[in-house]
C-alpha positions in Angstrom: -1.9 -47.8 -9.5 -4.5 -47.9 -6.7 -5.1 -44.2 -7.1 -5.7 -42.3 -10.4 -5.3 -38.6 -11.0 -7.9 -37.2 -13.3 -8.9 -33.7 -14.4 -5.9 -32.3 -12.8 -3.6 -29.3 -13.7 0.0 -30.4 -13.9 1.8 -30.3 -10.5 -1.3 -30.7 -8.3 -1.5 -34.5 -8.6 0.5 -35.1 -5.4 -1.9 -32.9 -3.4 -5.1 -34.1 -4.8 -5.8 -37.8 -5.5 -9.0 -39.1 -7.0 -10.3 -42.7 -6.9 -10.1 -44.6 -10.1 -13.0 -43.7 -12.5 -14.0 -40.6 -10.6 -13.6 -37.1 -12.0 -12.9 -34.1 -9.8 -15.4 -31.3 -10.3 -13.4 -28.1 -10.9 -15.4 -26.1 -8.4 -14.2 -28.4 -5.6 -10.7 -28.1 -7.0 -10.9 -24.3 -6.8 -12.2 -24.4 -3.3 -9.5 -26.8 -2.2 -6.8 -24.5 -3.7 -8.4 -21.4 -2.0 -8.4 -23.1 1.4 -4.9 -24.4 1.1 -3.1 -21.7 -0.8 -5.1 -18.5 -0.1 -7.4 -16.6 -2.4 -5.0 -14.5 -4.6 -5.5 -16.8 -7.6 -9.2 -15.9 -7.6 -8.6 -12.1 -7.7 -9.2 -10.1 -10.8 -6.0 -9.7 -12.8 -4.4 -6.3 -12.1 -2.7 -4.1 -14.6 1.0 -3.6 -13.8 2.8 -0.3 -14.5 6.5 0.3 -14.1 8.1 3.6 -13.5 11.8 4.4 -13.6 12.6 6.5 -10.6 13.8 9.4 -12.8 10.3 9.5 -14.4 8.6 10.3 -11.1 7.8 13.8 -9.8 6.7 13.8 -6.1 3.7 16.0 -5.5 3.3 15.4 -1.8 3.9 12.5 0.6 1.3 10.2 -0.9 1.1 11.1 -4.5 3.3 11.5 -7.6 3.2 12.4 -11.2 4.6 10.2 -14.0 4.0 10.2 -17.7 1.8 13.2 -17.4 -0.6 11.5 -15.0 -1.1 11.9 -11.2 -1.2 8.8 -9.0 -1.8 8.2 -5.3 -0.4 5.4 -3.2 -3.0 3.0 -1.8 -4.0 3.0 1.9 -2.2 6.2 3.0 -2.7 9.9 3.6 0.1 12.4 3.9 0.0 15.8 5.5 -0.6 18.5 2.9 2.4 20.5 1.7 1.6 23.6 3.9 0.4 21.6 6.9 2.1 22.6 10.2 2.7 20.1 13.0 4.3 20.7 16.4 7.4 18.8 17.4 9.1 19.6 20.8 7.1 22.8 21.0 8.4 24.0 17.6 6.3 24.3 14.4 7.5 22.3 11.5 6.1 21.9 8.0 5.3 18.2 8.3 3.6 18.2 4.9 6.8 19.4 3.2 8.8 16.9 5.3 6.6 14.0 4.2 7.0 14.9 0.5 10.8 15.3 1.0 10.9 11.9 2.6 9.2 10.3 -0.3 11.4 12.1 -2.8 14.6 11.1 -1.0 13.5 7.5 -0.9 12.6 7.4 -4.6 16.0 9.0 -5.5 17.8 6.3 -3.5 16.0 3.4 -5.2 17.8 2.2 -8.3 15.2 -0.3 -9.4 11.9 0.5 -11.2 8.8 1.0 -9.1 6.1 -1.5 -9.9 2.5 -0.5 -9.4 -0.7 -2.4 -9.7 -4.4 -1.4 -9.8 -7.6 -3.2 -10.3 -9.4 -0.6 -12.5 -7.5 1.7 -14.8 -10.5 4.1 -14.8 -10.6 4.4 -11.0 -7.1 5.3 -9.8 -8.6 7.4 -6.9 -8.4 4.4 -4.6 -4.6 4.4 -5.1 -2.0 2.2 -6.5 -0.2 -0.7 -4.7 3.4 0.2 -5.6 6.4 -1.9 -4.8 10.2 -1.5 -4.7 11.4 -5.0 -4.8 9.0 -6.9 -2.6 8.2 -4.1 -0.2 5.1 -2.0 -0.7 5.9 1.7 -0.7 2.8 2.6 1.4 3.9 0.3 4.2 7.5 1.7 4.0 6.2 5.2 4.5 3.8 4.2 7.2 6.5 2.5 9.2 8.7 5.6 8.8 5.9 7.7 10.3 5.8 10.1 7.3 2.2 9.3 6.5 -0.9 7.9 8.2 -3.3 5.1 7.2 -6.3 6.3 5.3 -9.6 5.8 7.1 -11.0 2.4 6.3 -7.5 1.2 5.1 -6.8 -2.5 5.0 -5.4 -4.1 8.1 -1.8 -4.3 6.9 -1.6 -0.6 6.5 -3.1 0.0 10.0 -0.5 -2.4 11.4 2.4 -0.6 9.7 1.1 2.7 11.1 0.8 1.2 14.5 4.5 0.3 14.4 5.5 3.9 13.9 2.9 5.2 16.4 4.1 2.9 19.1 7.7 4.0 18.5 6.7 7.7 18.2 8.5 7.9 14.9 7.9 10.8 12.4 4.4 12.3 12.7 3.8 10.2 15.8 6.5 12.0 17.7 4.6 15.2 17.2 1.2 16.8 17.5 -0.7 17.1 14.3 -4.1 17.2 12.7 -5.1 14.2 10.5 -4.7 15.2 6.9 -8.4 14.7 6.0 -9.4 17.0 9.0 -6.8 19.6 8.1 -8.2 19.8 4.5 -11.6 20.6 6.1 -10.1 23.5 8.1 -9.2 21.9 11.4 -5.9 23.4 12.7 -3.7 23.0 15.8 -4.5 25.7 18.4 -1.9 27.9 20.0 -1.3 25.1 22.6 -0.7 22.6 19.9 -4.0 20.7 20.2 -6.6 20.4 17.5 
């Protein structure tokens, strides 16, 4: 009885002990939790959407349509459907391949895809979508079928780096970054942009 727990949510008593007669200011409690358990609990609540895989129509390698609405995956860019890349001195439609890769994966998943977003009115930034506990954007990046969007969060860049280092997918070919391709940049006859 030398120590007393006060102003404490259930379950945190063993982590935070307060001297008898003292009250713990909640701001200090929040800071302590943030330091010891990370900041996710402070984040704004996100809306969750679930899509059955048979509800999804793949548009290209980084976007899909479901329930009459178009969505993009967060942190990634895919080659455009008509975009041509060069692999072993041969042209290939890497945009179509990227879309087909996403479609194939979605058809193989038997569980619903769970997606989260911070602002339902601003879906342009993309959705964080998961199959099980794996984020779809990271799966596609590690497969080399997409690239990290400029300014993407570190974990997307790290996943891209894995594919780039192994020369998987796009990284085993010569290609123009999708955002440059959309502005008119193309590979020259020698396969360079």
